[in-house]
N, C-alpha and C positions, 0 to 999 in steps of 0.2 A: 968332653960331654958336660950338657948344662942340666936341664931340667926333666929329661925324659925319662932317665930312671927313677928320680923323686914319685912323678907321677905313674910309674908304674908300680912302684913299691908300696905307695897309699892306696892303691887300689885293692890291694892285698887284705884290706881292712873289711872289704866286702864279704869276704868268706871266713872270718876268724870270730868265732864263736865265743861269747862270754860267760862265764861260770863253768867254764868246761869239764871240772871234777863232780859238778852236780848233776842229779837229772832234773829236766825243766819240761813244762808242758809247753812253754812259750820261750823259744830262746831267741835272744836278738844278738846281732853281730857287734861288733866294733865300731865300723862304720854307722848304724844305724842308732848305737848308744850314744856316740859323737854327735850327730844331729838332734837328738833329744836334750842332750847338754846343754847344746847352743841355744836351743828352744828355752828352757828352763832359764838359764844363765842371763839372756834378754830378759824376760819376764823379772827376774830378780833384780837386773841392772835398773829397770824403769820403776820397781818399788824402792831402790834408793835413792833414785832420782826425786822421786814424789815425797822422799821424807828427808830432802834437801841436800844430799850429798852429790857430790860432782863425779860422774863415770868418765871415764876415757873408755869412750866407745870402741877407737880402734884397736886399742890395748886387749878390750873384754873380748872381741868377736875373735882377736888372734887368737887368743889362748884358749877359748871355748872351742875352736876348730881345729886347734891342735893339739888339744894335750895329750892324744891318744895315738899318735902318728907313730912313735916308737915301738906300740906295739904291733906293728907290721913287719916287725925283725924280731922281736921276741914274745910275741903271741901274747894272749891276755893273762896276766900272772897275779893270783888271787891274791885277793888284799891282804887276806887274814895271814896270806904266805908273807908277802912282801912287808907287812907290819907287825910281824912276830918280834919283832925287839929292834933295837938301833942299828945294831949290827947287821942284820940281813937286812934291811932298808937303805944304809948306805951303801951294801955292796950289790944290792939290784939296783941304784941307780947309777952305780959308778958304770957296772956294766950295759946298762942302756946310754949311757953317755960315748961309751966307747963304740958300740953297735952303730949309735947314730950317724958320729963321727966318719966309721970307717965307710959305712954304707951310704950314707948319704950326701953327709957335709963336703967330704972330699971329693965327691962326684959333681958338686955343684960349684960354677965357675966361681971363679975366688971374690967376685966383688960382691957377691951376696952370702958369702956363707956366713958370715957374723950375723946379719939379719935371720937367716933361717936356724942359726943354731940358739938365738936367745927367742924363736918363738918355738921351738922342738922342746928346749929343755929347762926352761924357768917359767912355767904357768904356774903352779901353786906355790907364787912369792907372798908378801906381806901387804904386797898392793891391794887396793879394794876390790879392783879386778882379780886380781890372784884368790881372794878370798872367796869372792864370788864362783869362780870356777871352783873352786874345792866346794863349796856347798851344794852346788849345781849338781855335780859330778856325784856326789852322796843321794839326792834327792832322786836322782834317775836310778841309781841301785836300789833304795827304797821302794820305788815306785814297782820295780821288779820283783821285788821282796811278797810286794802286797799282792800283786798278780799272782803270784803261786801260791799262795795262801788261800786266795780266793778259790783257785783250783784244787784244794786240799792237798797240795803239796807242803805241808805245813813243815817237815824237818828235813833240813836244816833252816829252812827261811825264817822261821819265828825267831828264832836266835839271832839269824843274821839282820832280821828287821830291827831288834832291839838295840843291837851293836851300832847299825848305821844311824838309827836314830839319835844314839846318844852323840855320834858324831857331828848331827846338826845342831844340837841343841848347843855343844859347844862353838858353835860358827859365830863369831861375834859381830854380824851384822845385821842391819834393821830388817832386810827381806828375810834372812833365815828365821827371825822371829815371827815373821808375817806369816811366814809360809807354814808353820806350826801350829799358829793361831788359827788363821782361817783358809787355807787352802787342804793340807793335811785331813781335816774332816771330813770335808767332802770326798778325797781318795778313799777313804776308809769306808764308806758305806758297802753295805755287803759283806764286809770283813769282821762280823760281828765277834769273834774271838779277841781279836786284837783290841778292838775298841772296849773290851771289858778288861783287857789287862792294862789298857792305858788308863781306864777311870780308877783300877786299883792304885796305880802307880802314882797317881794326883793326891 
């Protein structure tokens, strides 16, 4: 067997919803999230180049498009659960790796296995492209929180907003700083409570 099972597995992301444990007015699927992460990551990459940094676009697009393919087998594991502590994070990553190996990598022709293994399992590494993915993933989650807060679904999305915002402030890339300073204020239009709270934090 070659790529037929892979394609059928990835299509499951069309029906897998994010934030499964929370009530939401506007819920997105994992595949929708992946598309917007790719758009955000592309934007961040352009900003990085504008600031004189060299972006490996092939590596970046590969990371952006494939970063959540493992969820076709695990479902959307809530970030607060996955990152509760180092032990749980390591356990989840081990489970993801085992499931990918058993259900995807082993069904692909041997000549392609290392390529797909690297694409599916090594997304958020220390490279510039890996850091862009980390930032883009958080930005899309932040936008989802903002949308829910605008619809008066404030709890738990206010708390999630500030937690995710902290993660973005810790992204050590120029485009992350640009997002916070120049893009986020526009996204917060019509979300007065968050804007007031942000002002208090400054």
